[in-house]
Every structure is written in C-alpha cells, then in structure tokens.
C-alpha positions in Angstrom: -92.3 -5.5 -24.3 -91.0 -3.9 -21.1 -87.6 -5.7 -21.2 -87.0 -4.5 -24.8 -88.0 -1.0 -23.8 -85.6 -1.0 -20.8 -82.8 -2.3 -23.0 -83.4 0.5 -25.5 -83.6 3.1 -22.8 -80.3 1.8 -21.3 -78.6 1.8 -24.7 -79.7 5.4 -25.4 -78.4 6.5 -22.0 -75.1 4.7 -22.8 -75.0 6.5 -26.2 -75.3 9.9 -24.4 -72.6 8.9 -21.9 -70.3 7.5 -24.5 -67.9 10.2 -25.8 -66.6 8.1 -28.7 -63.0 8.1 -30.0 -60.8 11.2 -29.7 -59.9 13.2 -32.8 -56.4 12.7 -34.3 -53.4 14.6 -32.9 -53.2 17.8 -35.0 -49.4 18.4 -34.8 -47.6 15.2 -33.7 -44.1 16.8 -34.4 -44.9 19.7 -32.1 -46.1 17.4 -29.4 -43.0 15.3 -29.7 -40.6 18.3 -29.7 -41.9 19.5 -26.4 -41.8 16.0 -24.7 -38.3 16.5 -23.1 -38.2 20.3 -23.1 -40.4 22.0 -20.5 -39.4 25.5 -21.5 -40.4 24.8 -25.1 -43.7 23.3 -23.9 -44.5 26.4 -21.9 -43.7 28.7 -24.8 -45.5 26.6 -27.4 -48.7 25.9 -25.7 -49.1 28.9 -23.4 -47.7 31.9 -25.5 -50.1 34.3 -23.7 -48.9 33.3 -20.2 -45.2 33.3 -21.1 -45.1 36.1 -23.7 -41.8 37.6 -22.4 -38.4 35.9 -22.7 -37.5 33.8 -19.7 -34.9 35.4 -17.5 -31.9 33.4 -16.3 -33.7 32.9 -12.9 -36.8 31.5 -14.7 -34.6 29.2 -16.8 -33.0 27.9 -13.6 -36.4 27.2 -12.0 -37.7 25.5 -15.2 -34.6 23.4 -15.3 -35.1 22.3 -11.7 -38.7 21.5 -12.3 -37.7 19.5 -15.4 -35.1 17.5 -13.4 -37.6 16.8 -10.5 -40.4 15.8 -12.9 -38.3 13.5 -15.1 -35.4 12.3 -12.9 -34.9 13.3 -9.3 -33.1 15.5 -6.8 -34.2 17.9 -4.1 -34.0 21.6 -4.8 -35.1 24.8 -3.1 -35.4 28.1 -5.0 -36.1 31.3 -3.1 -37.6 33.9 -5.4 -39.3 37.3 -4.8 -43.1 37.2 -4.9 -44.7 38.0 -8.3 -41.9 36.3 -10.3 -44.1 33.9 -12.1 -43.2 30.7 -10.3 -46.8 29.7 -9.7 -47.6 29.8 -13.4 -44.5 27.7 -14.2 -45.4 25.2 -11.5 -49.0 24.7 -12.7 -48.0 24.2 -16.3 -45.1 22.0 -15.3 -47.5 19.6 -13.5 -49.6 19.5 -16.7 -46.5 18.7 -18.8 -45.4 15.9 -16.4 -48.7 14.0 -16.6 -49.5 14.6 -20.3 -46.3 13.0 -21.3 -46.4 10.4 -18.5 -43.1 11.6 -17.1 -44.7 11.1 -13.7 -47.7 9.0 -12.7 -48.7 10.8 -9.5 -46.9 14.1 -8.8 -48.0 16.1 -5.8 -48.5 19.9 -5.7 -48.1 21.4 -2.2 -49.1 24.9 -1.0 -49.1 27.0 2.2 -52.6 25.9 3.1 -55.5 23.8 1.6 -57.4 26.8 0.2 -54.3 27.9 -1.7 -53.8 24.3 -3.1 -57.4 24.2 -4.3 -56.9 27.5 -6.1 -53.7 26.1 -7.8 -55.5 22.8 -8.8 -58.5 24.8 -10.0 -56.2 26.7 -12.3 -54.8 23.5 -13.7 -58.3 22.1 -14.3 -59.3 25.3 -16.1 -56.3 24.9 -18.5 -57.7 21.5 -19.5 -61.3 22.6 -19.7 -60.7 25.6 -22.0 -59.4 23.3 -24.7 -56.1 25.0 -25.4 -54.4 21.6 -25.4 -57.1 19.8 -27.4 -55.4 19.8 -30.7 -52.2 18.0 -29.7 -53.5 16.0 -26.6 -57.0 15.0 -27.7 -57.0 11.6 -25.9 -56.8 13.5 -22.5 -58.6 16.8 -23.3 -61.7 15.4 -25.2 -63.0 13.3 -22.2 -62.4 16.3 -19.8 -64.2 18.7 -22.1 -67.1 16.2 -22.4 -67.7 16.7 -18.7 -68.8 20.3 -19.4 -67.5 21.3 -16.0 -69.7 18.8 -14.2 -67.3 16.5 -12.3 -70.1 14.0 -11.4 -70.3 13.0 -15.1 -66.9 11.4 -14.8 -68.4 8.6 -12.7 -70.5 7.4 -15.6 -68.4 8.5 -18.6 -67.8 5.8 -21.3 -65.5 5.6 -24.3 -66.5 3.0 -26.9 -68.5 1.2 -24.2 -65.7 1.2 -21.5 -65.4 3.3 -18.4 -62.8 6.1 -18.8 -62.0 6.1 -15.0 -61.6 9.9 -15.2 -61.6 11.7 -11.8 -62.1 15.5 -11.7 -62.3 16.4 -8.0 -61.5 19.5 -6.0 -58.4 18.0 -4.5 -57.3 15.3 -7.0 -57.5 14.8 -10.8 -56.9 11.5 -12.6 -56.6 11.4 -16.4 -58.8 9.0 -18.3 -57.8 5.4 -19.0 -58.7 4.5 -22.6 -57.2 2.6 -25.5 -55.6 5.9 -26.7 -54.2 7.1 -23.3 -52.8 3.6 -22.7 -51.0 3.8 -26.1 -49.6 7.2 -25.4 -48.4 6.6 -21.9 -50.6 9.0 -19.9 -53.4 6.7 -18.8 -54.4 7.2 -15.1 -51.7 9.9 -14.5 -52.9 12.0 -11.6 -52.2 15.2 -9.7 -52.8 15.3 -5.9 -51.6 17.4 -3.1 -52.8 19.8 -0.4 -51.7 22.4 2.1 -48.5 21.7 4.0 -49.8 20.6 7.4 -53.0 19.3 5.9 -53.9 15.6 6.5 -54.4 15.0 2.7 -50.7 14.7 2.1 -50.0 11.9 4.6 -50.4 8.4 3.3 -51.4 9.5 -0.2 -52.1 6.5 -2.3 -53.7 6.2 -5.7 -55.6 3.2 -6.9 -55.5 2.8 -10.7 -58.2 1.3 -13.0 -56.4 -2.0 -13.1 -56.2 -2.2 -9.2 -52.5 -1.2 -8.9 -51.7 1.2 -6.1 -49.4 4.2 -6.8 -47.4 6.3 -4.4 -46.6 9.9 -5.2 -43.5 10.1 -7.4 -42.5 13.8 -7.3 -43.4 17.0 -5.3 -43.6 20.6 -6.4 -44.1 22.9 -3.3 -45.2 26.4 -4.2 -44.8 28.8 -1.3 -45.2 26.1 1.4 -45.5 28.7 4.2 -48.0 31.5 4.8 -47.2 34.9 6.3 -48.7 33.7 9.5 -46.8 30.4 9.7 -43.6 32.2 8.8 -44.0 34.4 11.9 -44.4 31.4 14.2 -41.2 29.4 15.2 -43.3 26.3 16.2 -45.1 26.4 12.8 -41.8 26.8 10.9 -40.5 23.8 12.8 -43.6 21.7 12.2 -43.6 22.5 8.4 -39.9 21.7 8.2 -40.5 18.4 9.8 -43.4 17.6 7.5 -41.4 18.4 4.4 -38.3 16.4 5.5 -40.3 13.6 7.1 -43.9 12.9 5.7 -43.3 14.4 2.3 -39.8 13.0 1.7 -41.2 9.6 2.9 -44.2 9.5 0.5 -42.1 7.7 -2.2 -41.9 4.7 0.0 -39.2 2.8 1.9 -35.7 3.2 0.5 -36.7 5.6 -2.2 -35.8 9.3 -2.4 -38.6 11.6 -3.2 -37.9 14.2 -6.0 -38.8 17.6 -4.6 -38.7 21.2 -5.7 -39.6 23.9 -3.3 -40.2 27.4 -4.6 -40.5 29.9 -1.8 -40.1 33.5 -0.6 -38.1 34.4 2.5 -40.5 36.4 4.7 -38.9 36.5 8.1 -35.5 35.6 9.5 -35.2 31.8 10.3 -38.6 31.1 8.6 -39.1 27.8 6.6 -37.5 29.2 3.5 -34.3 30.2 5.3 -34.2 26.9 7.1 -34.3 25.0 3.7 -31.6 27.3 2.2 -29.3 26.7 5.2 -26.7 24.2 3.9 -25.8 23.0 7.5 -29.4 22.5 8.4 -30.7 21.1 5.1 -27.8 19.4 3.3 -30.2 17.3 1.2 -31.4 20.4 -0.7 -29.6 22.1 -3.5 -30.5 25.7 -2.8 -30.4 29.0 -4.6 -31.6 32.4 -3.5 -32.6 34.8 -6.2 -32.2 38.4 -5.2 -34.8 41.0 -6.2 -32.0 43.5 -7.1 -29.2 42.0 -9.1 -26.8 45.0 -8.9 -27.1 48.5 -7.6 -26.6 51.3 -10.2 -23.2 52.8 -10.6 -24.4 56.3 -11.5 -25.7 57.0 -8.0 -25.7 60.8 -8.5 -28.4 60.7 -11.2 -30.5 58.3 -9.1 -30.2 60.7 -6.1 -31.3 63.6 -8.3 -34.3 61.6 -9.5 -35.2 60.7 -6.0 -35.1 64.3 -4.8 -37.2 65.5 -7.8 -39.8 62.7 -7.2 -40.1 63.6 -3.5 -40.5 67.3 -4.4 -43.2 66.5 -7.0 -45.1 64.4 -4.4 -45.1 67.3 -1.9 -46.2 69.9 -4.4 -49.9 70.5 -4.8 -51.3 69.1 -8.0 -53.1 71.9 -9.9 -56.8 71.1 -10.5 
C-alpha cells in the first residue's frame, strides 16, 4: 500500500530530476581542432563576438592567455579600455575548463560586483546552448537547470548525482560518465574582486573528495578608478596579487597569472606591474592607443580647422 505508493512517487520524482545521457558530439573534428588553439576556438564558436580579424595586440593577449591556461608564466598586458580584452578573458576561461586544460582557474576583477558580472556572462554563454552541439556532456546538464541554480543540488544523470554547481561566485562542471571520459569532470571557475575575501584560501572539494587549489589566474582590470587614485589601495592590491594570489597554487608552486589592465594614473597598480625593477616576475607589454602619428600633418590640421569651424557655425533648422 503506502510503501509502494511512496516508492513510485520517489521514482517518478527521480525520473523528472534525471536528465539522461547527453546527445553525441556533433562535430568531433571541429572540437578537437580547437583544443590547443584558443584563437581558433574563439573564431569557431563565437563568430558574432569575434567577427573582425584579430589585431596583433589581440593575438598577443590570446597567446598569453593560452600560455597561462595550458602551461605557466606571469604576464601583464596594459591595453586601452574597449579593446575587447574582457570578451577574450571570459571565453578563454570557458575554453580552459571545457578541454580540462585547467581544473580550477580563477577570474579576478577590480571588485566583487564586477567579478559577478563577468561570471554571469560566462554562465549565460553556457545557458544559451551555443556550445551544446560539440560539448553536450557539459552543456546539456546546465541547460536542464533552466536557469534555476537550486536544481543542481538534486540533478541526476542515469541515477547518479551530477555534482553540478551553478552559483553566483563559483561554477563547477558536472561529473558524469561522459565528462570523466572527456577530461572536464568537476572543472570549475572561481574568483572575486581583488581585495575581496573570496580569493584567499580558495579550495575546491571534488565529487570524489579530493581538494583542488586554483591552478591559473586571469585578472581583468584588477583596479577601479577609485583604487587607482589611492596610493594605499594600489599598494594593497599589489601586495595581494604578489602575495595571496601568487601563493594560491600552494607551497613551492608558481601560479600562472595573466593581468590585463589599463593605466589610469601615474604609479597606479598597472604601472607598478609594468615596472621591470619593481615587478621582475612579470613579462609586461604596454599597448599604445595610437601606434603612429600621421605623416601628412598639414591635411590633418586642415581637417581639424574645418571641423572646429563647422561646430561653431549655427546648424540651419
């Protein structure tokens, strides 16, 4: 009677929670071709975001991100605002965990609110299903949440928990037979604002009980306009990057770090990291907004005068 009813209710609830096996990979050759080529991954899977050709500066930033997310090194790249570095960073993090290049990369920002916006953008990329065809073992369980993170707690795949985490400050990819086979089970993205407590002592406990330390860091604009103005805040952020963040890999290990920043004021955090004497551990490059001034200055002066004149003249109604 009642026991049988309870059993059948439980099994029907389990059926609803069980997402079943993922569909097959649609284009295995395409997936494999992008595995060790971040630039190709960006162009292949996000043609609308990266519709223009990459400039030499973009190629350098992508190359640095690829090195940090697959090998090591510590780089700082100062670029003007609006140069597309944030889009590259978000998609590079996705590439790193989809292929299992990194188990627990961290994304850092100027403050916690900015970090949450960055992570939210990464989550939206998974939720929209643009990667479903070639990465079904990861994207199918995420889409099954239907943007309700609490469902992750009870999600099953063929009767087993997926251990998926879909939080506001951390995401952990599902652990299933398929993700284990393809090397991306339990890969996660964490992070926070530089100066926030969430980056200190960051540890990840996997489904099998193993604990992971962060294994790479991408820092996107780790200073705010306000912090760049304050000498004490610049000093504090520099110490956090060179101390807490560099030490997250654990004793005796060097953390792989890429900082993409914009110089706002003299002697701000960006300038300190670019200073070879002060920060010898970083390979730094400063990308200028203007590559070269025009040689035909007379024509530009004429244009400037005409433009000023036009602005001063009354526009006829």
